[in-house]
N, C-alpha and C positions, 0 to 999 in steps of 0.2 A: 504493499499500499504506499501511496506517495502521500507524505506529510507536508503541510504548510508549517515551516518552522516558527514563524514569528507569531507574537500576539498582535492582532489587528485591530483597529478601531475604525468606527465611523461616527463622526461627531454630529450631534443633534442639536447643538446650540445655535443661535441665531434666529432666523425668521420663522415664526410660528403664527397660527391664527387663533383667537379665543372668542368667546361669546358667553353671554348669560345663559344658564341652562334652560330658561324659560323662554328663550328668544332664538329665532332662526338666523339672526344677522351677525355675521363674523366681522371681527376687527383685526387689524394687524397686532402681532405681539412680538416681543424680544425676549429671547432666553439666554443667560439667566434674567429673571425678572419677577415681577409680582403683578397682580391684577391692578393694583392702584397705579403703579407706574405705567402700565399699559394703557389704561384708561386716561391717564394724563396725557400720555403721548398721542393718543388718538383725539384729544380735546373733547372728551366725553364728560369729564369732571373738572371743577375748579381745583385750584391748589388747595389740598386739605390744611396746609400749614397757615394759610392766610387768613386773618381775622377769625371768624368762627366757622369757615367752611367745613371743618371737621364734622359739625352736626349735620352738614348736607350730604355727607358721603358714608355715613355709618351703615347705611343699607348693604354697602358693598360686602361686609363681613357677614351679613345675614343671608347671603345669596350664594347659590351654587354656581360654579363656573366650569366650562370646558375649554381646554386646550388641544390644539391638533397640528398636525403638519404631515406632509409626505416626505419620503426619502427613498433613495434608490440603493438596492442591494445586488451585488454581482453574484453569479453563480459560483464563483470560486469562493467568496466570503461564506456562502451558505453551505458549501461543501465541507467546511470545517467541522470538528467533532463537537465544539460546544459554541453556541452563540448565545450571548447574554445582553440583556438590556441593563445598563449600569446607571443608577440616578444617585447624584450625590446629596440632593436636599430637596425633597418634595414637601411642600407647605400645604396641608398636613395630611388630611384624610382624603385619600384618592382611590379610584379604580382606573386601572391601566388596561386598555384594549389596543390590539394591533390587528389591523385589517377586520374589524368587528369581533375578534375573539378576545375574551377577557384573559389577560396574562398575569394579573396580580393586583394587590391591594396594598396600600400603606397607611400608617397612622402615626408616624414619628418623624417630625422634622429634622431631628438630630442624627438619623441613622442614615447610611448608604445602603440603597436597596438594590438588589440584583434579582433578575428573573430570567429563567432559561426561556428563550423565544423562538428556537430554531424552528418548531413545527408551526409557529403562526406567521412565519415569514415567506415570502415568494420572491423568485428572481424579478429583479426590475423595481417597479414602483410599489411602495407600501406606505400604509398610513397609520400613524399612531394617534391615539386620543387618550387624553387624560382628564377624568371627571373629578373635579374638586368639590367636595361637600363642605358646606359650611362648618368650620371648626367651632364657631361660637354656638350654633344651634345644636351641635352634636353635644357639646359639654354641658349645655343647659338642659338638654334632654336627659343626660346621664345623672344631673344633678337631681332631677325630679324623681329619678329611681331611687337614690340614696344620697341624702345631703351630706356634704363634707365642708367643714369651715374653710373661709378663705378671707384674709383681711382686706378691707377697703372697697368691699361690694357696696354698690349704691352711693359711693362717694367719689373714687377716682377710677374704680375698676369695674369691668363687666364680668358677669358671674360665668362659672363653668370652666374657666381655663385651666384648673388644677385637674381636671379629668383629661387634658389633651397635652400631648407631648409636643409642645411648640413653645416658642419664646413667651414666657409668662407676662412680660411687660407689654405684649402686643395687644392684651386685653385692656390696657391702661395702667398707669402708675401714678404715684403722687409728683412725678416730673414728665409723664408721656402721655400721649393722646390714646383715646380708644379706637383705633384703626386695625381691625382684625384682618390681616392679610391672607392671601393664598397665591400658589404659584410655584413655578420651577426655579427654586432659589439658586441651584448650584447646576454644575456641568451634568449633562446628560449625554450618553453615548452607548454605541453598541460595541461589544467586545467579542472577538472570536479568536479560537486557538485550537490547535490539534494536539499539541504535546504537554505543555504545562505553562503556568504562569506562577510569578512570585507573589505569594499571599501575604506574608509577615515577615519582617526583619527586626530582631530584637537585639540591641547591643547594650550590654551592661559593662561597667568600668570598675576595675580593681586598682587603686592607687598604692603605690609604694614610694619610697624616698625619691626617686629620680626616674621613675617609669610608670607607665600605665598599661595594664593589661586589658585589652578588649576582648570580651567573650561574646561572640556573635552567633545567635541561633537564626537559621534559615528554615523557612517554611514555604514549599511551593505546592499548588494544587497540580496534580498530575493525571493524565488521562490514559497513558499507555505505559506499559512496563519497559520503559527505555532508560537505561543509565543516564542519570543527569549530574552535571558537574556545576559547581559554583566558582567563579573567580572572585575573590575578595581584594580590593586594592584600596589603599589608604592614601590620600593625598592632602597637601596643605598649600594653598595658594598656587596650584597648578603643578606642585612639585611631587612627585611620587615618594612617598614614606616607606610603604611596605606593601606587599601582596602575598596571596596564598590561593592555592587551589584545593578544594575538597570535593569528595563524590557524596552525593546525596543518597539516603536510604529511605525508600517509600516518600520521596519529596522532602525529606527533613535531614539537617546537618548542623553541626555546631564545630566552631573552631576558635581559636583564640590567637590574637596578634598583640605583640609587646611593642609600645612606642617608647624609646628611650629619650630622655631629656625633653619631655613634653612641653609644649607651650600651654599653659593653663589658662582657662576661662575665668573671668572674674565679673562680678557685677560693676555696674557704672561707678567710675571713680575710685575702684579698688585696684583696678589694672586694666589689661587689654582684654579683647574678646576674640581671641583667634578661633577659627573654625576649621575642623578637618572634615573632608569628604570621604565618606565610605561608600563604595559603589560595590554593588552585587551584580554580577553578569552570570546569568543562567545559560547553560549551553548544554547540548546533547552529546558533548564530547568532541564535535567538529564545528557546529554551527551555533550561532547565537540564537537564543529563544526569547529571553525577557531580560530586563535590567530594572534595578531600583538604586537611588542614590539618597543618602541621608547625609546632612550636615550636623555635625556634632561638636560639642565643646567638651575639653577634657577638664573636669572638675568634680569635686564632691560638693553637694549641697544639702544641708541637713537642718531639720528642725531639732533644736536642742531643749530638751525639757529634763531639768536636773533640780534636786532638792538645793536650795540656797537659803540665805538668811532671811528672806522675805516669804519664802514659800516654795513655788516650782518656777523656774524660768520658762520663758517662752521667747526664744529668739533663733535666729538663723545664722549658719555658719557656712561659709564658702571656703574650701580648701584648708580647712582648720581655723579660719580667721573669723570670729564673730562679727556681725555688722548690725548696725541700727537701720531697720527697714524704713525708708522714706519714701512715700508714695500716695496712690490715690486709687480710687475704685473706678472701674470701667464698665460703662453700659454700652449696649449697640449703639454704634455711631450714626445711625438713621433708623427711624421706624421701618423704612423700606430697605432693608438691609442689602439688597442686591445692588444697589446703587452706590455703596461705599467702595471707593477705589483703592488701589494700592496707594496712590498719592494721599488720600484721605488718612489711611492708616499711618503712612510714614510721617505726615504732618503732625498728627496728634501724639504719636509716640515720641517723635523728635522733641516736641514741647515738654513732654515729661522729662526726657533725658536732659534737656537744657535747664530744666529747673532742679537738677541733681537728684532726681528720682531713681530709685534702684529697685522698686517693687511696684507692681500693679495687680489689683486683685480683679480677676474676671468674675463679676458678680453673677449669683445663681438665677437671677430673674430673666436673663437675657439669652445668649447663645454662646455655644462653644465657637470661638472665632476661627476664621479661616486660616490656612497654613501661613498665609503672608504675615499675619499678626504675629504669630509666634517666631517666624524667621527674623522679623524686624526686631522683636525683643531680643533674639539671640544676638543680633548684630550690635545692639545698643547697650547690652548689659542691663537690660530691665528684667528682673526676676518675677515670675508669674505665680501668683496664688491663684488656683484654679478651682472654682466652685463647680460641682455638678449642678445641672440646671434644675433646681427646686428652690422656691422662696416664698416666704410670707404666706403659706397656705398649707392645709393638711393635704395628703395624697392618698389615693385608693390602694394602699399596699395590701389590702385584704383580697385584692383582685389578681388572681394567678396570671391572667393575660396581661395586665398592666406590668406586673413584676417581671415577667419574661421579656417584654418590650424593653423596659428600663435596662435590664441586664445586658441585652445586646447593644443598646445605646452606649452604656457605660463602657463595655468591652471594646467596640470601635472607637470610641473617643480616647480611652487610655493607650490603645496601640498607636493611634495617630500622633498623640501629642508627647508621649513618653521621651522620645530620644531628644527633645529640645533641652539644650543646657540651661535655658531660662526657667524651666519648670521647677519650682520650689516646694509646691505642696498641692495635694488633692484635698478639697473641703466638700463634705457631703451636702451641705445646703446652707441657705441663708435664713437666720432667725426663726427657724421653726422651734427651736428649744427656748424661745425668748417668751413662751406663752401660748404656743400652739399644740402642746403635747401634754397630756394629763394621764391618770390612771385609767381612764375609760374614754370611749368615743363620746363626745357631746356636741352640743351646738357650736362650741368654741375650741374644742380639742380633738386630736386623734390620740389613740391610746399608745402608751410606751411600748406595749408588745407589737404593735403594728409598725411603729416608728422604727423600733430596734431591727426589725426585719430587713429594712432597706439600708440604714444609715449606721447601723452597729454590726451588720452581719454581711449582707451582699456586697455593699460597695467596698469595705475594707478587704474582704476576702478577693475581690477582684483585682484592688491595687496590689495586694501582697502576691497574687498570681502573676499579674502581667506587668507590674511595675515595682519590684520589690525594694528598689533602691530609692524611692520616693516616699515622703510621709503622707500619711492620711489623718485627716482630722473630721470628727463626725459632723460638726455644724459651726457656724459662726453667728453669734458667739457660742461658747461652750466652756463649762467648767469640768475639768477631768477629775476633780476630786470632791469627796463629800456629796453634799445635796445637789443633785443635777438640776433642781429648780433654781438654784443660786447662780444663775447664768452670768451674773456680773461680779463675781468674786474677784477682789484686786489682788489676791495673792497667786493666782494661776489662771491658766487659759488666756483666750483673748475676749475683748470686750467692744461693744458698740455703745458709745457715749452720747446720748441724744437728749439729756435733761436741758442742755443748751439748745435752744430751737423749739422742740415739741413740748417742753414743760415749762418754757419761759424762764429757766434758771439763767442768772447773769453769767457773764463771761468768767467771772471770778471762780465760778463753780469748777471749772476745769482744774484749778489748782488744788482742788480737794482730792483729784482723782490720781491714784497712783497704780494703775492696772498695768499688767505686765506687757500687753500688746494690744494697741487700739486699733481695730480693723475697720471701725467706722466712727466718724463724727463728722459734723458738717454744720454749715450755715448758708442760707440762701441770698443771692443778689439777683437783680435784674440783668439781662443781657445788654450788651453794649448799644448805645442809642442807635447807631448805624443798622444794627440788627433789628432792634424794635421797629424802625422805619420800614423794614422789609415786610412785616406782616401786620402794619397798622395804617391807618390814615390820620391825620393831624388831629382830628377830633376825638381819637382814642387816647391822646397822649395825657392821661391822668391815671395814676396807678388803681384808682377805684372805678375805672371805666369798664363796661361790660367785656370788651375786648382783651384788656390787660388782665382781668381777672380770669377770662377763658384760658388764658396762656399762664396761668398759676393753678397747679393741680394739688399743691399741699393745702388742705383745708385751713383756711385764715392766714395762709402765708403771707399775703401783702400786708396784713394787719400786724403779723409777727414782726416783719422787717421794720415798719414804723415804731412799733413798741421799742424795739432795741434801739433804732436811731434816736429817739427821744431820750433814752438813757445816756447816750454818748455824745451826740452832736446837735447842733442847732438845726432847726428845719431848713432845708435849702429853698432858695427863692425861684427855681424854675424846674421844669420837668426833667431836662437833661441832667441838671446837677442832683437832682433826686435819684436818678438812676445811678450815677457815678457814685455818690455817696452811699448807696446800698453796697456797691462793690467794695468801697472802702471799709465799711462796716463788716463785711464778709471777711475780707482780708485780715482785719484786726482781730475777728474771732478766731480764725484758723492759726493766725501767728501767735495769739495768746496762748492757744492750747499747744502748739508744736513746740514753741521755746520752752514752755514748762516741762513737757515730757522729755524733750531732748536733755534738758539740764538734769534730769532724774536718771539718765543713763548710769549704770547698766540694769537698774531696776526695771525701768521701762525700756523696751527695745524695738518699738515699732509704732508708726503712725501712718495710717493710710486714710486720707480724709476723702470724704464722700462729697463730690465725684469729680472726676477729670473732665468728662465730656457730656454732650447732650444728644438726644436723638431727634428733637425738632426745636424750633424757637420758643423758649419758655423761661419763665423766672425759675431758677432751680439752684441746686447746690454746686453746679458745675463751676470749674475754674477757667473753662474755655467754653464759649457759647457754640450753638449749633453751627454757625457759619465759620468757625475756627478762630474767632476774635478772642484775645485774651482778656479776661477780666482783671481787676485789680489784684486779686488774690494770686493769680498766676504770676504776675511780676513779682509780687512779694515773695512766692516761693523760691525765686532766685537767690533770695537772701536768707529767709529762714530755714531752707534746707540746705544751704551752703556747707560744704564740708568742714570749714573752719567758720566758727560762728560765735559772735559775742551777744549775750543777752542780759538785760536787767530785770530782776524780779523785784519790784518796788512795794514798799509798805507806805501808804500815803499818811497813815497816821503818825508814824514815828519818824517819817523822813528818811528812811533807810533804803538804799538799793543794793541787792546783792548782784554782783557782776559775775556770770558764769561764762566760761569758755568751754565749747564743745568741740571735739576734734574727731572726725570720722577717718582720718587718714592713718596709714600705717607707718607714721614718721613723727617723732617728736621734735621739739624746737624751742626756741627762745622768742619771746614777743614782748610788745609793750603795749599796754593799755593807755590810751590818750583820752582824757575826759575834760569836759568843761561845763560848767553850771552857767546858763545864761538866761536873760530875761526873754520872756515870750513876746513882749511888745516891741523891743528894740533890738534884741540879740546882743545886749551888753553883757560881756564876760564877767560874772562875779567871782568865780573860783575856777581853777585849772589844775590839772596835775597829770603826771605820768607814773605808771607803776610796771616795773619789770614783772614778767611771768613766764614760768617754766610750763611749756604746754606737753603733755604726755600723750602718746598715740592712743587712739581707739578709747577717748575717754572724755568726761565731762567734769569740770571742776569749779567750785565756788572760787574765783580768783581774787576777789576783794569785796569789801562791804563799805559802801560810802554812806555817811551819815549828814543830812542837811537841814537838821531841825531848827537851827538857829537862824538859817538863811530863809527858811520858809515862814518863820515868825516875822522876818523883816520884810520880805518881798511878796508873800502870799503864796498859797499853792497854785493860784491861777496864773501866776506870772513867772514861773521858773520852769526851765527845761533842762534836762540832762542829756547832752550830746556825747557819745563815747565811741571809740574806734579801737580795733585790734591791729596792730602794725607788726609785720614780720618782714625782716630783710628790706627793711625801708619802704615798704609797700603796704598800703591799708588793704587788708584782706576781708574786713568785716566792719561795719558801722551799724549804730543803732541809736534809738532816742527814747528817753523815758519822760514821762510827765507825772505830776503830782495831784491831778485831779482830772475828771473827764474832759476830753478836749472841748466840749461844748462851753466850759467855763474859763477856758484860757483867753488871755487878754492878747489875742493876735491882732495885728495891724496889716494894712496893705503892704505885701511883701515887696513892691516896686521892682518888678522883673526886668532884667535886661535880657534880650534874646539876640544871638547872632548866629549865623550859619556860614561853615566854610568846609570844603572838601567832604560833604555829605555827612558832616556833624552838625548837631544842634547844641549850642553852648548857652547855658542859662546861669544867670546869677540872681541873687536877691539882696536887697539892702536890710531886710528883716527876715526873721524866721518864717519859713514857708513849710507847711505840714502837707504830706502827700501830694507833691507837686505832680500834675499830670499834663500830658501834652495831647491835645487832639490834633491829629494830622490827617488830612483828607487823603490817605493812602492806605490801602487795605493790606497792610503788613505789620507785624509786631516790631516794636521798637527795641532797642538793646535793653532799655529799662523804662520804668514809668512808676508813678506813685512813690517818689521819693522825698524824703525830708531833706530840704536844703536851708542850710545855715548861712548868715552873712560870712564873707571871707572865703566861701567855696564855690566851686564851679561845677555845675552838673553838665556832663558831656554825654550826648546821646547819639548813637550811630543811626542813621537814617537809611533804611534798606531800599534806596530808591535812586534813580539817575536824575532826579530834578536838580536844576541849578540852584545855588544857594539863595538867590533872590526869589525864585518860585517857591521854595520851601517856606520861607518867611510869610509868603501870602497865604499859604494853606495851613498854618498852624494857629492854635490857640493854647496858651499856657495859663494853667489854673492852680489853685491851691485849696485847702479847706477854708481859708478866709473868703476866697471868692464865691464859695458855695452858697453863702447866706448873705452876698452882697449884690446890688444891682449896679456893678461897676465892671466896664470892659477891662480885660487884662492888657496893660500896655506892652508893647513889643518894639524893641529897638535894635537896630543894627549895631 
């Protein structure tokens, strides 16, 4: 018999057609894609993100849809022994037919589905049709059969989603719209082969002092009893490092390759991120059959839980070096995830890297992100806390079919993601242990017995089997000792700190929290004014307008922002300044928390703020809005997440300020603290000093305590500021500002800015103290910095990422500070 050696494919991406299942009229569609993007492209619906158009298109999620296309298949392709339909992500509940013959059904967005379709095909033209049943109506019908609890229903979320294996936030969240999608989200293709194909490659690492042993398990699906060989080659930056040939037995084989003097992979700012290419070429002894290439980084990355003086540690360690996890939480970058491009992923993750982040949590209410996401994290040194996709709801773990479906989902995702050096942790779920589990099933809880089936048994067993070198954590938050209901125990485990915001606790509350690892905390702000303009009209520009409230999904969220704003700031005098001041408030909250927790290292060893990004234009906890524009907090993160950082923990009553220096680097050094006490109104220097300091590696120390009780009595809390800097090697590496009262009480005056531009730099000085100086530049690109405190005698130099001439730049900018936010005075600008 003559065999076709290669694995062959026919791509089915591209042009399709689709229709409402109750209509006979077809419209053009694009795959990958979803029904909303196809309806948009066909001009059938308005932009769901504009004003309150979301309400006009909710019917889409309540409707069944049909996608179809024709394709040609050659006689040679059909003569191969096995012909499969391979679907990488179908959203979600489908029936698939080819040439009128049903060939399979799907019910999980997170799985790869394959179906043997050889008998359904014919030489020449064929038609595939995929019927998408409404996931919303399916979930709600299941809910009527047996109710299971789900947070946020009738507030910001549609019911029934916890019965469906698809992105949970697709049903709405307290930052996301209620736009239930369907469609072919991933690649779809035909695969045919005669001999074999590679099914699974598992690479384990065993590190010794100056070498790494790679143990490589190979699994191939074989169709004939023919000897197969695997050629394994290791390369780095195009240079071959090592290779080996092995013979497979029943499609399986294992070998080991040792790499001497390895280049180790490190998280961001701990070292470089070298990647090695592991290529597996399958042959029948003479001819090529199939191949797989995986990029790996050589490293150990562990969750360390050990008894210590405070309880039990919770920190990560790379190559034996502990590190403080600085990062954020990630949600899907668009409600319509098929339109998130590689450039979008790169832009968002680069923004995280640029603000010194070394960890990102892929949150359990979204999706397992595509390969490009993890590839970029590998290249950038951003470690990944990976949730399984369960969040804020009970799940039907009493249903055997549901559990089998989830088991295959988890098996596929573990195998897909496990080789990435950025992978730090598998986590079972988000917030189920925070009140959704009890002794029995009730209207508000699932039972511990049914909870444990999935999160204490199935998932950890799968991780142990398929990725034994990665840690598993049952849920976030989770208390691993004592009473499991005590999910926010400060002595062990991870914590979500939400008293600030949801319970209206003051920012000062953060300083009472000494939890070991804070995997969620946050504060809301409005998106940048240009972003608001994209989904509003001018008459909507009031934060209590129906449209602004429509783009706020946290119940009472806009009122909370104003509540906190009144605590800290004077009310601004116009809409744009109100928007910007909400961002300064957000930045202040996150900075307040992060600086406290970094100062408490090594007791506290991680802060992942909620959240990095948005899925649509909305008031939310994100530091980057939907359009990629940085909020104030993201600029501030460049400072409060810097590897060398000086912070001041003040006591307004005593006039004392503790100065802390945090060093995340694996190097010690000598530095100098430079400080000056100045008046808020004129910038007059009252006192100044220099303090030498020895900075230890990987540490946080209280370097000094300054006391100004006498000066406060003389000048008043409202007219003093402490400006302090850390100098190393004659360079300022960090600077900060402390005040002795809420900023709303400060006796600030017109800063009297002077602005000049040359060589694509903006240079700003002020005659008087200017707090949170921000530059509005009519160019859609982040500045090198923004929202900076500027003192008299200092110059703020900003890089302008644009080719405009200096005079043109000056025409397009506005320079503002906190003082300007409550004045009706234009900012002077001078050359």
